[in-house]
KEKE-3310 file (N, C-alpha, C; in steps of 0.2 Angstrom, whole numbers, plus 5000, padded with zeros to 4 digits):
npx = (5101:5115:5132:5137:5151:5166:5172:5181:5172:5159:5143:5139:5128:5121:5116:5125:5132:5140:5139:5148:5160:5162:5173:5177:5188:5200:5204:5214:5225:5227:5232:5224:5212:5217:5222:5230:5224:5211:5206:5207:5197:5185:5185:5182:5170:5162:5163:5156:5144:5139:5138:5128:5117:5115:5113:5101:5095:5097:5094:5102:5103:5108:5110:5112:5115:5117:5124:5122:5133:5142:5146:5138:5133:5145:5151:5143:5143:5157:5160:5151:5155:5157:5149:5137:5124:5111:5109:5108:5101:5097:5090:5084:5078:5068:5058:5042:5030:5012:5005:5014:5012:4999:5000:5007:5023:5033:5030:5034:5048:5047:5041:5052:5061:5075:5074:5077:5093:5098:5106:5101:5100:5098:5098:5098:5083:5070:5074:5074:5062:5064:5074:5076:5063:5061:5069:5063:5049:5037:5034:5026:5013:5009:5007:4996:4991:4983:4972:4973:4987:5000:5008:5018:5026:5030:5043:5050:5041:5041:5055:5054:5046:5054:5065:5058:5054:5066:5071:5062:5064:5077:5076:5070:5079:5085:5099:5106:5114:5120:5125:5132:5138:5150:5153:5163:5158:5166:5172:5161:5158:5170:5168:5156:5159:5169:5160:5154:5164:5169:5164:5159:5154:5144:5131:5129:5126:5115:5106:5098:5104:5114:5106:5101:5112:5112:5105:5113:5117:5105:5102:5113:5109:5098:5103:5111:5101:5094:5103:5107:5095:5093:5104:5108:5113:5108:5105:5116:5123:5136:5147:5155:5170:5170:5177:5189:5188:5192:5197:5185:5177:5184:5182:5168:5167:5175:5168:5155:5160:5166:5154:5147:5155:5154:5142:5140:5138:5135:5137:5122:5119:5116:5101:5097:5088:5091:5103:5101:5094:5103:5112:5105:5103:5116:5119:5111:5116:5129:5126:5121:5123:5130)
npy = (5000:4991:4985:4970:4970:4963:4948:4934:4928:4930:4924:4914:4919:4909:4898:4888:4887:4879:4874:4865:4868:4881:4891:4892:4899:4911:4914:4920:4922:4933:4947:4951:4963:4977:4990:5004:5001:4998:5009:5018:5013:5014:5028:5031:5025:5032:5045:5042:5038:5050:5057:5049:5052:5065:5066:5058:5049:5035:5020:5009:4992:4981:4964:4951:4935:4919:4905:4901:4910:4914:4928:4939:4950:4956:4959:4969:4979:4982:4985:4996:5006:5023:5028:5039:5039:5043:5040:5027:5011:4997:4982:4967:4951:4940:4927:4928:4940:4940:4950:4951:4938:4939:4944:4943:4933:4942:4954:4959:4962:4971:4982:4988:4992:5002:5020:5032:5038:5032:5019:5003:4989:4972:4960:4944:4940:4941:4929:4920:4913:4904:4896:4893:4890:4881:4870:4867:4863:4861:4873:4880:4877:4886:4898:4902:4900:4902:4889:4887:4888:4880:4867:4859:4866:4877:4882:4885:4894:4904:4908:4913:4924:4932:4935:4942:4953:4959:4962:4972:4982:4985:4990:5002:5010:5005:4998:4982:4972:4956:4945:4930:4924:4913:4901:4887:4871:4866:4878:4885:4876:4878:4892:4891:4884:4893:4903:4896:4894:4907:4918:4931:4929:4921:4925:4926:4913:4901:4887:4881:4884:4874:4863:4866:4864:4850:4850:4854:4849:4850:4864:4868:4863:4870:4884:4883:4881:4893:4903:4900:4902:4916:4924:4937:4949:4962:4960:4953:4939:4936:4924:4924:4920:4915:4910:4917:4931:4945:4946:4942:4953:4964:4960:4961:4975:4980:4976:4983:4997:4997:4995:5007:5016:5013:5017:5030:5041:5058:5074:5085:5096:5114:5122:5135:5143:5140:5145:5159:5161:5158:5168:5179:5177:5177:5190:5196:5191:5197:5210:5211:5218:5213)
npz = (4885:4892:4890:4897:4908:4904:4911:4920:4927:4922:4919:4906:4892:4885:4891:4895:4907:4920:4937:4943:4937:4940:4948:4966:4971:4968:4950:4944:4952:4958:4969:4985:4986:4993:5003:4994:4981:4985:4992:4981:4973:4981:4981:4968:4966:4974:4968:4955:4960:4964:4952:4945:4954:4951:4937:4936:4928:4926:4936:4947:4950:4961:4964:4976:4979:4987:4996:5013:5024:5014:5013:5010:5017:5022:5010:5004:5013:5013:4999:4997:5006:5011:5001:4998:5009:5006:4993:4991:4993:5004:5004:5013:5010:5017:5025:5017:5021:5027:5020:5009:5003:4999:4986:4969:4966:4963:4968:4980:4979:4968:4973:4979:4971:4965:4963:4949:4948:4960:4969:4971:4982:4983:4995:4995:4985:4973:4967:4977:4976:4966:4971:4986:4987:4977:4981:4992:4990:4997:5002:4994:4997:5006:4999:4993:4980:4964:4957:4944:4941:4933:4940:4936:4927:4935:4939:4928:4922:4932:4931:4918:4920:4929:4920:4910:4917:4921:4908:4904:4914:4911:4898:4902:4909:4920:4927:4929:4939:4944:4957:4961:4975:4976:4986:4993:4999:5009:5013:5018:5029:5037:5041:5047:5059:5064:5068:5079:5087:5091:5103:5101:5088:5089:5088:5074:5070:5065:5068:5059:5047:5046:5044:5031:5024:5021:5009:4999:4986:4979:4980:4972:4959:4957:4957:4946:4935:4937:4935:4922:4915:4916:4915:4905:4892:4897:4910:4918:4926:4938:4943:4957:4964:4981:4992:4996:5004:5003:4990:4983:4986:4980:4967:4965:4967:4956:4945:4947:4946:4934:4926:4929:4924:4910:4905:4902:4911:4916:4922:4922:4909:4911:4905:4892:4898:4912:4913:4912:4923:4933:4930:4934:4948:4952:4950:4959:4971:4971:4972:4984:5000:5013)
capx = (5104:5122:5135:5140:5158:5170:5175:5181:5166:5153:5139:5137:5121:5119:5114:5130:5135:5140:5141:5154:5166:5163:5178:5176:5194:5202:5206:5219:5231:5228:5232:5218:5211:5218:5227:5229:5219:5204:5205:5205:5190:5180:5184:5179:5163:5159:5162:5151:5137:5137:5136:5122:5112:5114:5110:5094:5092:5097:5094:5106:5100:5113:5107:5116:5112:5123:5123:5124:5140:5146:5149:5134:5132:5151:5153:5139:5146:5164:5159:5147:5157:5159:5144:5132:5118:5105:5109:5109:5095:5098:5084:5085:5072:5068:5052:5037:5024:5005:5004:5017:5009:4993:5002:5011:5029:5037:5027:5038:5054:5046:5040:5058:5066:5077:5072:5082:5098:5100:5108:5097:5104:5094:5102:5093:5079:5065:5077:5073:5056:5066:5080:5074:5056:5062:5072:5058:5042:5031:5032:5021:5006:5007:5008:4989:4992:4977:4972:4975:4994:5003:5014:5023:5030:5030:5049:5051:5037:5044:5061:5052:5043:5059:5068:5055:5053:5072:5072:5058:5067:5083:5074:5068:5085:5088:5105:5105:5120:5118:5131:5131:5144:5151:5157:5163:5155:5171:5173:5156:5159:5175:5165:5151:5163:5172:5155:5153:5170:5170:5158:5157:5151:5138:5124:5128:5125:5108:5106:5094:5109:5117:5101:5101:5118:5110:5102:5118:5117:5099:5103:5117:5105:5093:5107:5113:5095:5092:5108:5107:5089:5092:5110:5107:5117:5105:5105:5121:5125:5143:5148:5161:5173:5169:5182:5193:5183:5195:5197:5178:5174:5187:5179:5162:5168:5177:5162:5151:5163:5166:5148:5145:5159:5152:5135:5140:5136:5138:5132:5117:5121:5111:5098:5098:5084:5094:5109:5098:5092:5110:5115:5101:5105:5123:5119:5108:5120:5134:5123:5118:5127:5129)
capy = (4995:4992:4979:4968:4971:4956:4945:4927:4925:4932:4918:4915:4920:4904:4892:4883:4888:4873:4875:4861:4871:4887:4891:4896:4902:4916:4911:4924:4922:4940:4949:4953:4970:4980:4996:5009:4999:4998:5016:5021:5010:5018:5035:5031:5023:5038:5050:5039:5038:5057:5059:5045:5055:5072:5065:5056:5045:5028:5017:5004:4987:4975:4958:4947:4928:4915:4900:4905:4911:4916:4934:4944:4956:4960:4962:4975:4984:4984:4989:5002:5011:5029:5030:5044:5034:5045:5038:5020:5008:4990:4978:4960:4948:4934:4924:4933:4942:4939:4955:4949:4932:4941:4946:4938:4932:4947:4960:4962:4965:4976:4988:4991:4994:5009:5026:5034:5042:5029:5012:4998:4983:4967:4955:4940:4943:4937:4923:4915:4909:4898:4893:4890:4887:4875:4865:4865:4864:4861:4880:4882:4876:4892:4904:4904:4901:4900:4882:4886:4888:4873:4865:4855:4871:4883:4885:4888:4900:4909:4911:4917:4930:4936:4937:4947:4959:4962:4965:4978:4987:4987:4995:5009:5014:5001:4994:4977:4967:4950:4942:4924:4923:4905:4898:4880:4868:4866:4884:4886:4872:4882:4898:4890:4882:4899:4906:4893:4894:4913:4920:4937:4928:4916:4928:4925:4906:4898:4879:4879:4884:4868:4859:4868:4860:4844:4850:4857:4847:4852:4871:4869:4862:4876:4889:4882:4882:4900:4907:4899:4905:4923:4928:4940:4955:4967:4958:4948:4936:4935:4919:4927:4915:4918:4907:4922:4937:4952:4945:4943:4960:4968:4958:4965:4983:4982:4975:4989:5003:4996:4996:5014:5020:5012:5020:5037:5045:5064:5079:5088:5103:5119:5124:5142:5146:5139:5150:5166:5162:5158:5175:5184:5175:5179:5198:5198:5190:5202:5217:5211:5220:5209)
capz = (4889:4893:4889:4903:4909:4904:4918:4919:4931:4919:4917:4898:4890:4880:4895:4895:4913:4925:4943:4945:4934:4943:4954:4972:4972:4962:4944:4942:4956:4960:4976:4988:4985:4999:5003:4989:4976:4988:4993:4974:4971:4985:4979:4961:4967:4977:4962:4950:4963:4964:4945:4944:4957:4948:4931:4938:4922:4927:4942:4948:4955:4963:4967:4979:4981:4989:5001:5020:5026:5008:5014:5006:5021:5022:5003:5003:5018:5010:4993:4997:5011:5008:4996:5001:5011:5003:4986:4991:4997:5004:5006:5014:5009:5021:5024:5015:5026:5025:5015:5002:5001:4995:4980:4965:4969:4961:4971:4986:4976:4963:4977:4982:4965:4966:4959:4945:4952:4966:4969:4975:4983:4986:4999:4993:4981:4970:4965:4982:4974:4962:4974:4992:4986:4973:4985:4997:4986:5001:5004:4989:5000:5009:4994:4991:4972:4960:4955:4937:4940:4932:4945:4932:4924:4939:4940:4921:4922:4936:4928:4912:4923:4931:4914:4906:4921:4920:4902:4904:4918:4908:4893:4904:4912:4926:4926:4933:4940:4949:4959:4965:4979:4975:4992:4993:5005:5014:5016:5022:5035:5041:5043:5053:5065:5067:5072:5085:5092:5094:5107:5098:5082:5090:5085:5067:5069:5065:5067:5052:5041:5045:5041:5024:5020:5018:5002:4995:4979:4976:4979:4966:4953:4957:4955:4939:4931:4938:4931:4914:4912:4917:4913:4899:4892:4900:4917:4918:4932:4939:4948:4960:4970:4988:4997:4997:5004:5000:4982:4981:4987:4975:4960:4964:4966:4950:4940:4948:4944:4926:4923:4929:4919:4903:4903:4900:4916:4916:4926:4917:4907:4912:4899:4891:4903:4918:4913:4913:4930:4936:4930:4938:4954:4953:4950:4965:4976:4971:4974:4991:5005:5020)
cpx = (5111:5125:5138:5148:5161:5173:5176:5175:5159:5149:5137:5130:5118:5117:5119:5134:5134:5143:5147:5160:5167:5168:5176:5182:5196:5205:5213:5226:5232:5229:5226:5218:5211:5221:5225:5223:5212:5202:5203:5198:5184:5179:5181:5172:5159:5158:5156:5144:5134:5134:5129:5116:5110:5111:5103:5091:5092:5096:5099:5103:5106:5110:5112:5113:5118:5120:5125:5131:5145:5149:5145:5134:5139:5153:5149:5142:5153:5164:5156:5150:5159:5154:5139:5126:5112:5104:5109:5103:5097:5092:5086:5078:5072:5061:5046:5032:5018:5004:5007:5014:5002:4994:5006:5019:5034:5036:5032:5045:5053:5044:5046:5063:5068:5075:5078:5087:5100:5102:5104:5100:5099:5099:5097:5087:5073:5067:5076:5067:5058:5072:5077:5067:5056:5065:5067:5051:5036:5029:5027:5014:5004:5007:5001:4989:4985:4977:4974:4983:4996:5009:5020:5028:5032:5037:5051:5047:5039:5050:5059:5050:5049:5063:5065:5054:5060:5073:5068:5061:5073:5081:5072:5073:5087:5094:5106:5111:5118:5124:5129:5138:5145:5156:5157:5160:5160:5172:5167:5156:5164:5172:5160:5154:5166:5166:5153:5158:5171:5164:5155:5154:5145:5132:5123:5126:5118:5108:5103:5099:5112:5112:5101:5107:5116:5107:5106:5117:5110:5099:5108:5114:5101:5097:5109:5107:5094:5097:5108:5101:5089:5098:5109:5112:5115:5104:5109:5121:5133:5144:5155:5164:5173:5173:5187:5189:5186:5195:5190:5175:5177:5184:5173:5162:5170:5172:5157:5154:5164:5160:5146:5149:5157:5146:5134:5137:5139:5133:5128:5120:5115:5108:5099:5094:5087:5100:5107:5097:5098:5113:5112:5102:5112:5123:5116:5112:5126:5132:5121:5124:5126:5132)
cpy = (4996:4985:4977:4968:4963:4954:4938:4924:4927:4925:4919:4916:4914:4898:4887:4883:4881:4875:4871:4864:4878:4887:4895:4899:4906:4912:4914:4924:4929:4941:4951:4961:4974:4987:5001:5007:5000:5005:5020:5019:5013:5025:5036:5029:5029:5044:5048:5040:5046:5059:5055:5049:5062:5071:5062:5053:5038:5026:5011:4999:4982:4970:4953:4940:4924:4910:4904:4905:4913:4923:4940:4951:4960:4963:4969:4980:4987:4988:4996:5007:5017:5032:5034:5039:5037:5043:5031:5017:5000:4987:4970:4957:4941:4930:4929:4934:4940:4944:4953:4943:4933:4944:4941:4938:4938:4954:4963:4965:4971:4983:4991:4992:5001:5014:5028:5039:5038:5022:5008:4992:4978:4961:4949:4943:4939:4930:4917:4910:4904:4895:4889:4886:4881:4869:4862:4867:4864:4869:4883:4882:4882:4899:4906:4905:4899:4893:4882:4886:4881:4871:4862:4860:4877:4886:4888:4894:4906:4912:4915:4924:4935:4939:4942:4953:4963:4965:4972:4983:4989:4992:5002:5012:5011:4997:4989:4973:4962:4946:4936:4923:4915:4903:4890:4877:4867:4872:4886:4882:4876:4888:4897:4888:4888:4903:4903:4894:4901:4916:4926:4935:4923:4919:4927:4918:4904:4891:4877:4880:4878:4863:4860:4865:4853:4844:4854:4856:4850:4860:4872:4868:4868:4882:4889:4883:4890:4904:4907:4903:4913:4927:4931:4947:4961:4966:4952:4945:4935:4929:4920:4922:4918:4915:4912:4929:4943:4951:4946:4950:4965:4966:4962:4972:4984:4981:4981:4995:5003:4997:5003:5018:5019:5015:5027:5042:5052:5069:5083:5095:5108:5121:5132:5146:5146:5145:5157:5167:5162:5165:5180:5183:5178:5187:5200:5197:5195:5209:5217:5213:5217:5213)
cpz = (4889:4891:4895:4903:4908:4910:4917:4923:4928:4917:4910:4897:4886:4884:4896:4902:4917:4931:4945:4942:4936:4949:4960:4974:4967:4956:4942:4946:4959:4967:4979:4987:4991:4998:4998:4984:4979:4989:4986:4972:4975:4983:4972:4962:4969:4972:4957:4953:4963:4957:4943:4947:4953:4941:4931:4932:4923:4935:4942:4952:4955:4966:4969:4981:4983:4995:5008:5021:5020:5009:5010:5010:5021:5015:5002:5007:5015:5004:4993:5002:5008:5003:5000:5003:5008:4996:4986:4996:4998:5007:5007:5013:5012:5020:5022:5021:5023:5019:5008:4999:4998:4988:4976:4968:4968:4965:4976:4984:4972:4967:4980:4977:4966:4961:4954:4949:4958:4964:4974:4976:4986:4989:4999:4989:4978:4968:4971:4980:4969:4964:4980:4991:4982:4977:4990:4994:4991:5003:4999:4992:5003:5005:4991:4983:4969:4958:4948:4935:4939:4936:4941:4928:4928:4939:4933:4920:4926:4934:4922:4915:4925:4925:4911:4910:4920:4914:4901:4908:4914:4902:4895:4909:4919:4924:4931:4933:4945:4950:4963:4968:4980:4980:4991:4999:5010:5017:5021:5029:5040:5044:5048:5059:5068:5071:5078:5090:5095:5097:5103:5091:5083:5087:5078:5065:5070:5064:5061:5046:5040:5042:5033:5020:5018:5011:4998:4988:4975:4975:4973:4960:4952:4954:4948:4934:4931:4934:4924:4911:4912:4916:4906:4898:4896:4908:4918:4926:4932:4945:4952:4965:4976:4993:5000:4998:5002:4992:4980:4981:4981:4968:4959:4963:4959:4944:4941:4945:4936:4923:4923:4924:4912:4901:4902:4905:4916:4920:4921:4915:4908:4905:4898:4897:4910:4918:4914:4920:4935:4936:4934:4946:4956:4954:4957:4971:4977:4973:4981:4996:5012:5026)
residu = (MET:PHE:ASP:ALA:PRO:GLU:SER:PRO:TYR:LEU:VAL:PRO:PHE:ASP:GLY:SER:PHE:LYS:VAL:GLU:LYS:ALA:SER:THR:THR:PRO:LEU:THR:GLY:GLY:LYS:PRO:HIS:LYS:GLY:LYS:HIS:ARG:ARG:ASN:ARG:THR:ASP:GLU:LEU:LYS:LYS:LEU:GLN:ARG:VAL:LEU:ALA:ALA:GLY:ASP:LYS:HIS:ALA:ILE:LEU:LEU:VAL:PHE:GLN:ALA:MET:ASP:ALA:ALA:GLY:LYS:ASP:GLY:THR:ILE:ARG:SER:VAL:MET:GLN:GLY:VAL:ASP:PRO:SER:GLY:CYS:GLN:VAL:PHE:SER:PHE:LYS:LYS:PRO:SER:ASN:LEU:GLU:LEU:ASP:HIS:ASP:PHE:LEU:TRP:ARG:THR:THR:CYS:ARG:LEU:PRO:GLU:ARG:GLY:ARG:ILE:GLY:ILE:PHE:ASN:ARG:SER:GLN:TYR:GLU:GLU:VAL:LEU:VAL:VAL:ARG:VAL:HIS:PRO:GLU:ILE:LEU:ARG:TYR:GLN:ARG:LEU:PRO:ASP:GLU:ILE:ASP:MET:SER:THR:ILE:TRP:GLU:ASP:ARG:LEU:THR:SER:ILE:ARG:GLN:GLN:GLU:GLU:HIS:LEU:ALA:ARG:ASN:GLY:THR:VAL:ILE:LEU:LYS:PHE:TRP:LEU:ASN:VAL:SER:LYS:GLU:GLU:GLN:LYS:ARG:ARG:PHE:LEU:ALA:ARG:LEU:ASP:ALA:THR:GLU:LYS:ASN:TRP:LYS:PHE:GLU:PRO:LYS:ASP:VAL:VAL:GLU:ARG:ARG:PHE:TRP:ASP:ASP:TYR:MET:ARG:ALA:TYR:GLU:ASP:ALA:LEU:ASN:ALA:THR:SER:ARG:PRO:TRP:ALA:PRO:TRP:TYR:ALA:ILE:PRO:ALA:ASP:ASP:LYS:PRO:TYR:MET:ARG:GLY:CYS:VAL:ALA:ASP:ILE:ILE:ILE:GLY:THR:LEU:GLN:SER:ILE:GLY:LEU:GLU:TYR:PRO:GLU:PRO:SER:ALA:GLU:ASP:ARG:LEU:GLU:TYR:ALA:ALA:SER:ARG:GLU:GLU:LEU:ASN:ALA:ASP:GLU:VAL)
# end
């Protein structure tokens, strides 16, 4: 397992996290992550991803959760730009299919976990089952659940299942980082209106997102419970301020890079047998008259 990088946005592991105290704006007064700093971070992540792939011992799982318009898609694009596409997987989880509903609630994300040597990204995730479904419990009627499931403890039970699965994955080489992009209700309103005002952004607007704003307080309570129940040293949550997009993206990049640097990634050393084969190959190539 690994140690979660320190950050003012790291969700404590003792269950003391409070959404109302989590800032949606930068706490440090730092400048946006642009220019040279951003290029340096891009280059560093590219280098670390190559070593990750070559070593083939760890998998990296990045989980992004947020309210609508917080900037999940843009953050994923920005942070992962330049990374070898063959070493990265992105999955977005929306309404479950009939096939997915025929399995337990963790099945569809489990099927898409990253292999060793790769970075997997979940744009929304299994946490939807303790967020949107908790806010709208009527969804449970369509999940074909066995009668013996105790509905009075279902959220606590699901959070326990998620927590236990993450610990299992971490013990077996998956490094898990989870980001809640914490946008304010006021900033979300501004972004929704911007999508309506600009024709080229209309496609990003969905009326149902405005409907979901009515349940803002319910979502905040669900997030608070979920983050407190599942932020652990081996699978930490970071509540990243999302009102300033460049700052948010820089914070996410710094945490990912700091994590990869901390787990001792290195290129594999050739074995004695490998070296003998390399020597024979070199001899054959040198003797080849082209």
